[in-house]
C-alpha positions as CSV (number, residue, x, y, z in Angstrom):
1,M,0.1,0.5,0.3
2,A,1.1,3.8,-0.3
3,S,1.1,4.8,3.1
4,I,0.5,2.6,6.5
5,H,-1.3,5.0,8.4
6,P,-4.1,7.3,7.7
7,K,-3.0,11.1,6.4
8,Y,-6.3,12.3,8.5
9,W,-7.7,10.6,12.0
10,S,-10.1,12.9,12.9
11,V,-12.8,15.8,11.3
12,C,-14.9,18.0,13.1
13,R,-17.1,21.1,12.1
14,V,-16.9,24.5,14.4
15,D,-19.4,26.6,13.9
16,T,-17.9,30.7,15.2
17,A,-19.3,34.1,14.1
18,D,-17.3,33.6,11.3
19,G,-19.2,31.3,9.5
20,A,-19.0,27.0,10.1
21,L,-14.9,26.1,9.7
22,V,-13.9,22.5,9.1
23,V,-10.9,21.2,11.7
24,A,-9.2,18.0,11.6
25,G,-6.3,15.7,12.7
26,R,-3.4,14.6,11.3
27,N,-1.7,11.6,12.3
28,S,1.8,13.8,12.2
29,G,-0.3,15.7,15.4
30,H,-0.9,18.5,13.4
31,I,-4.3,19.8,13.4
32,E,-5.7,22.1,10.6
33,V,-8.3,24.8,10.2
34,W,-10.4,25.5,7.0
35,N,-13.0,27.8,5.6
36,P,-14.7,25.8,2.7
37,A,-15.7,28.6,1.4
38,A,-12.5,30.7,1.0
39,G,-10.6,27.3,0.8
40,G,-6.6,26.9,1.8
41,A,-5.5,24.8,5.1
42,R,-3.9,27.1,8.0
43,K,-2.0,24.4,10.6
44,V,-3.0,25.7,14.0
45,G,-1.0,23.8,16.0
46,R,0.5,20.6,16.8
47,G,0.7,17.8,19.9
48,K,3.5,15.3,20.3
49,G,1.6,12.3,18.3
50,A,-1.2,11.8,16.3
51,A,-4.0,13.5,16.2
52,L,-6.8,11.1,16.9
53,A,-9.6,12.9,17.9
54,V,-11.0,16.3,17.9
55,C,-14.2,18.0,19.0
56,P,-16.1,21.8,19.7
57,V,-16.7,23.2,23.0
58,Q,-18.1,26.6,24.6
59,L,-15.5,27.6,26.8
60,R,-16.4,31.4,28.3
61,G,-19.1,31.6,25.8
62,Q,-16.8,31.2,23.1
63,P,-15.7,28.2,20.2
64,V,-13.2,26.5,21.5
65,V,-11.3,23.5,19.0
66,V,-10.4,20.0,21.6
67,S,-7.9,18.2,20.4
68,A,-6.3,14.8,21.7
69,G,-4.4,11.6,20.6
70,V,-1.0,9.8,20.9
71,D,0.6,11.9,23.4
72,Q,-2.3,11.6,26.2
73,T,-2.8,15.7,26.5
74,I,-5.9,17.3,25.6
75,W,-5.3,20.4,23.9
76,L,-7.5,23.0,23.8
77,W,-7.3,25.3,20.5
78,D,-8.8,28.7,18.9
79,P,-10.3,27.6,15.8
80,V,-10.2,31.6,14.5
81,T,-6.4,33.0,15.7
82,R,-5.3,29.7,15.3
83,R,-3.4,30.1,18.9
84,Q,-3.3,27.5,21.8
85,V,-5.5,28.3,24.8
86,T,-4.4,25.7,27.5
87,R,-3.5,21.9,27.5
88,Y,-4.5,19.3,30.3
89,T,-3.0,16.1,31.4
90,G,-5.6,13.3,29.8
91,H,-5.5,9.7,30.6
92,P,-1.4,9.1,32.1
93,T,-1.2,5.4,30.5
94,E,-2.4,5.3,27.3
95,R,-3.7,7.5,23.7
96,I,-7.0,9.4,23.8
97,T,-9.2,7.7,21.0
98,Q,-12.5,9.9,22.0
99,L,-14.0,13.0,23.0
100,C,-17.7,14.2,23.1
101,R,-19.1,17.4,24.1
102,L,-21.6,17.4,27.1
103,P,-23.1,20.7,27.0
104,A,-23.2,22.9,29.8
105,P,-26.2,22.9,32.3
106,S,-27.4,26.3,32.3
107,A,-26.1,29.2,29.5
108,T,-23.6,30.6,32.3
109,E,-21.8,27.3,32.4
110,D,-19.2,26.2,30.1
111,D,-19.5,22.9,28.3
112,R,-18.0,19.0,29.6
113,L,-15.8,17.0,27.5
114,V,-16.1,13.7,28.0
115,T,-12.9,11.6,26.9
116,A,-12.1,7.9,27.1
117,G,-8.7,6.2,25.1
118,H,-7.0,2.8,25.4
119,D,-6.8,2.9,29.6
120,G,-10.5,2.2,29.6
121,L,-11.3,5.1,31.4
122,I,-14.5,7.5,30.5
123,I,-13.8,10.9,32.2
124,V,-16.4,13.3,32.0
125,L,-14.0,16.6,32.4
126,D,-14.2,20.5,33.4
127,I,-12.6,22.2,30.7
128,T,-12.4,25.4,33.2
129,N,-9.5,23.9,34.7
130,G,-8.7,20.6,33.8
131,E,-10.3,18.8,36.9
132,A,-12.5,15.3,36.5
133,V,-15.8,15.5,37.5
134,H,-16.3,11.6,37.4
135,A,-14.9,8.8,35.3
136,M,-16.6,5.6,34.4
137,T,-14.7,2.0,33.5
138,E,-15.3,0.7,30.5
139,S,-14.6,-3.0,31.8
140,A,-13.1,-4.8,28.5
141,G,-10.5,-2.1,27.6
142,A,-9.8,-0.4,25.3
143,V,-12.5,1.7,23.7
144,Q,-12.8,2.8,20.3
145,G,-16.2,4.6,19.5
146,M,-17.6,6.6,21.5
147,C,-21.5,8.9,21.0
148,L,-23.0,11.2,23.2
149,F,-27.0,11.5,23.0
150,E,-30.2,12.6,25.0
151,L,-32.9,9.9,25.5
152,D,-36.1,11.2,27.8
153,G,-34.6,14.3,28.9
154,T,-31.0,13.1,30.3
155,H,-27.9,12.1,28.7
156,R,-26.7,8.7,27.8
157,L,-23.2,7.7,26.5
158,A,-22.4,4.2,24.0
159,T,-19.4,3.5,23.8
160,A,-17.9,1.0,21.5
161,S,-15.1,-1.8,22.3
162,L,-12.4,-4.4,21.5
163,D,-14.5,-7.1,23.1
164,A,-17.3,-6.7,20.5
165,A,-19.8,-4.9,22.6
166,V,-21.5,-1.9,23.2
167,R,-22.2,-0.7,26.2
168,I,-24.6,2.6,27.5
169,F,-23.9,4.4,29.9
170,D,-25.6,7.2,31.9
171,V,-23.2,10.6,32.2
172,E,-24.2,12.0,35.2
173,S,-23.9,9.0,37.7
174,G,-21.7,7.0,35.7
175,A,-23.6,3.1,36.0
176,L,-23.4,0.8,33.3
177,L,-27.4,0.4,31.6
178,H,-26.8,-2.0,29.0
179,T,-24.3,-3.8,27.0
180,L,-25.5,-5.2,23.9
181,T,-23.7,-8.2,22.1
182,G,-23.9,-9.5,18.8
183,H,-20.5,-8.0,16.8
184,E,-17.9,-10.5,15.8
185,G,-14.5,-9.0,16.3
186,W,-13.9,-5.3,17.3
187,I,-16.5,-2.3,17.0
188,H,-15.2,0.7,16.4
189,A,-17.8,2.9,15.5
190,V,-20.8,4.4,17.2
191,C,-23.3,6.7,16.6
192,P,-27.1,8.3,17.3
193,V,-29.6,8.4,14.7
194,T,-33.3,9.1,15.1
195,V,-35.8,6.8,13.3
196,N,-39.9,7.5,13.4
197,G,-39.1,10.0,16.7
198,E,-37.3,7.3,18.3
199,V,-33.6,7.4,19.2
200,L,-31.3,4.1,17.9
201,I,-27.7,3.6,18.4
202,A,-25.7,2.5,15.1
203,S,-22.7,0.0,15.3
204,G,-20.3,-1.2,13.5
205,G,-16.6,-2.0,13.4
206,D,-14.5,-6.1,12.0
207,D,-17.5,-8.0,11.1
208,G,-18.6,-5.1,8.6
209,I,-22.0,-5.2,9.3
210,I,-24.1,-2.4,11.2
211,R,-26.1,-3.2,14.1
212,L,-29.1,-0.7,15.4
213,W,-30.0,-1.0,19.0
214,N,-32.7,0.2,21.6
215,P,-30.4,2.1,23.9
216,K,-33.6,2.3,26.5
217,Q,-34.7,-1.1,26.0
218,G,-31.3,-2.8,25.2
219,T,-32.2,-4.9,22.6
220,L,-31.2,-5.1,18.5
221,V,-33.6,-3.7,15.9
222,R,-31.9,-4.2,12.9
223,T,-28.7,-5.4,10.7
224,M,-27.3,-3.6,7.7
225,K,-25.0,-5.1,5.0
226,P,-24.3,-4.5,1.1
227,R,-25.8,-6.7,-1.0
228,P,-23.3,-8.9,-2.7
229,S,-21.7,-6.6,-5.7
230,L,-18.6,-6.0,-7.8
231,H,-17.8,-3.3,-5.3
232,T,-18.3,-5.5,-2.6
233,A,-16.4,-8.4,-4.1
234,G,-13.5,-6.1,-4.9
235,I,-13.6,-5.2,-0.9
236,E,-13.5,-8.6,0.4
237,M,-10.8,-9.6,-2.2
238,S,-8.9,-6.5,-1.0
239,G,-9.1,-7.8,2.7
240,G,-10.9,-4.6,3.5
241,G,-14.6,-4.0,4.7
242,T,-13.8,-2.9,8.5
243,I,-16.2,0.2,9.2
244,F,-15.1,2.6,11.1
245,A,-16.9,6.1,11.0
246,L,-20.5,6.1,11.1
247,R,-23.1,9.5,11.1
248,E,-26.0,10.1,10.9
249,V,-27.4,12.8,8.0
250,H,-30.6,15.0,8.2
251,S,-31.9,15.7,4.8
252,D,-35.6,16.9,3.2
253,N,-35.6,13.3,1.9
254,G,-35.3,11.5,5.4
255,T,-32.3,10.7,7.6
256,W,-29.6,8.7,6.3
257,L,-26.9,6.3,8.2
258,A,-23.2,7.3,6.7
259,A,-20.4,4.2,6.9
260,G,-17.1,4.6,5.9
261,G,-13.9,2.1,7.0
262,D,-11.6,0.1,4.9
263,F,-13.1,0.8,1.9
264,P,-13.4,3.1,-1.1
265,G,-15.7,6.0,-0.1
266,V,-19.0,5.9,2.2
267,W,-22.4,4.1,2.5
268,L,-25.2,5.6,2.5
269,W,-28.1,3.4,4.2
270,D,-31.7,4.4,5.3
271,A,-32.2,4.2,8.8
272,T,-36.0,3.9,8.5
273,T,-36.0,1.1,6.0
274,G,-32.4,-0.2,7.0
275,R,-32.0,-0.8,3.2
276,G,-28.9,0.6,1.4
277,A,-29.4,4.0,-0.4
278,G,-25.7,4.4,-2.2
279,W,-22.7,5.2,-2.3
280,V,-20.6,8.9,-1.7
281,G,-17.4,9.8,-2.9
282,W,-16.3,6.4,-5.2
283,G,-16.0,5.6,-8.5
284,G,-13.1,7.9,-9.3
285,A,-13.4,10.9,-7.2
286,L,-11.1,10.2,-4.9
287,D,-7.3,9.5,-4.8
288,D,-6.4,6.7,-7.5
289,T,-4.4,4.3,-4.7
290,P,-4.7,1.2,-3.3
291,E,-6.5,2.6,-0.3
292,C,-8.7,4.5,-2.6
293,G,-11.4,6.4,0.1
294,W,-10.5,4.2,2.6
295,V,-12.3,6.2,5.7
296,R,-11.8,7.0,9.8
297,A,-13.8,10.4,10.6
298,L,-16.8,11.7,9.3
299,A,-18.7,14.7,9.9
300,T,-21.7,16.6,8.3
301,Y,-21.3,20.3,7.4
302,P,-24.4,22.8,6.7
303,S,-25.6,23.7,3.0
304,E,-28.1,25.9,1.3
305,T,-28.2,22.9,-1.3
306,G,-28.6,19.9,1.1
307,P,-26.9,17.6,3.3
308,H,-23.2,17.4,3.4
309,L,-20.2,14.6,4.5
310,L,-16.9,15.2,5.8
311,I,-14.9,12.6,4.9
312,C,-11.3,11.5,5.9
313,G,-8.6,9.0,6.2
314,Y,-6.3,7.5,3.9
315,D,-6.3,10.4,1.2
316,K,-4.1,13.2,1.3
317,A,-7.1,16.0,1.6
318,V,-10.2,16.4,3.9
319,N,-13.1,15.7,1.0
320,L,-16.5,17.3,1.7
321,F,-19.3,16.2,-0.8
322,T,-23.2,16.2,-1.1
323,A,-25.1,13.1,0.7
324,T,-26.3,12.1,-3.1
325,G,-22.0,11.2,-4.0
326,D,-21.9,14.6,-6.5
327,P,-18.8,16.3,-4.7
328,T,-19.0,19.7,-3.9
329,F,-15.5,20.8,-2.7
330,Q,-12.7,18.6,-3.2
331,G,-9.0,18.4,-0.9
332,F,-9.2,21.6,1.2
C-alpha cells in the first residue's frame, strides 16, 4: 500500500462568528482548520503524536477546538486565532481515542468534555480547569468508539470496545445501563440515529455489519450489510470491509446513516427501512491509490443545497461531498 497510516484520523465542524469551519487532526499531530467558502488549510498547532480525536466545545462563551491522541494530552485551541488556549493532562498511561462535547447544564456555564482511551477510562472533564468531574470504567479495556445522545431528557453515552460489545452509560451517575452483544470482532464506531422519532444507536466494526440498537430497552432492532456486488467483491478480495466511522445525516428526504472504513467511499443507508441508498465519494472522485477513499472519520457540514459529508482518512485531503455523491469541494 502507498501508506501504512491514515493521513487524517479525525474531523469535525466548529461554528464561529465567521461561519462554520472544518477542523481535522492529522497523523503527524497537526491540527488544521479550513473555511470551505474561502479554501486553503491553516495549521493551528501540533501535539506530540497523531491527533486521533477533535471536538468543538464552548468555553467562556467562545468556540474552542479540543484535540487529543497518542500523546495522552488534551489540547484546547482557538480556531479563529489558531492559538493554543490551554492544555491538560488527559489519560496518564494510554492514548486518548475519543472526545465528546457534553453541553453545559445552563447558559451561564461552560460545556464539559467526555474523554475515552485505551486505558478503559471514560472521564467527564471540567474544561475550565482540567479536573475530572467523575469517571467510568469500560470493563473490556480500550475504547474504540464513543457517542453522546439524549434519551428521555437525560444524557447517555454509548461506547464501542475490543470485546465486541456496545455499552450504554448514564453520563451523570456513571452507571452502566446495558451491555449489547452480537458483533464478531472489534467494534470501532457508534453513533445516534433517529428513526420514526426514536433514538437508536448504530454500531459497526470488524465484521462489516451495521447494527441498530434500542438503547432504552437494550435490544437489537436490525442489522444492515451491503448486498453482494462487484464493489463489495472487490472489498472482500482486498481484505477490507471494516467499519471505522458512522454519522447521521439529515435531509429533506429523510435521515441517512453514513458508514466509512476500509472500503472505497462511504455507504449511505436509509435508517428507517434499513436499505442501502448508495455510495458517496467513490468511482474515481478520490485519490487513485490502493486505499482509495478508505475512511477514518466523518462529520456533517451545513449547506443551503442539502446535507454534506466531511470525509477523511487515507486520502491526501479532507473531502466535502453532498449526500448524493456529487463532489462539492475536494481537497481543502
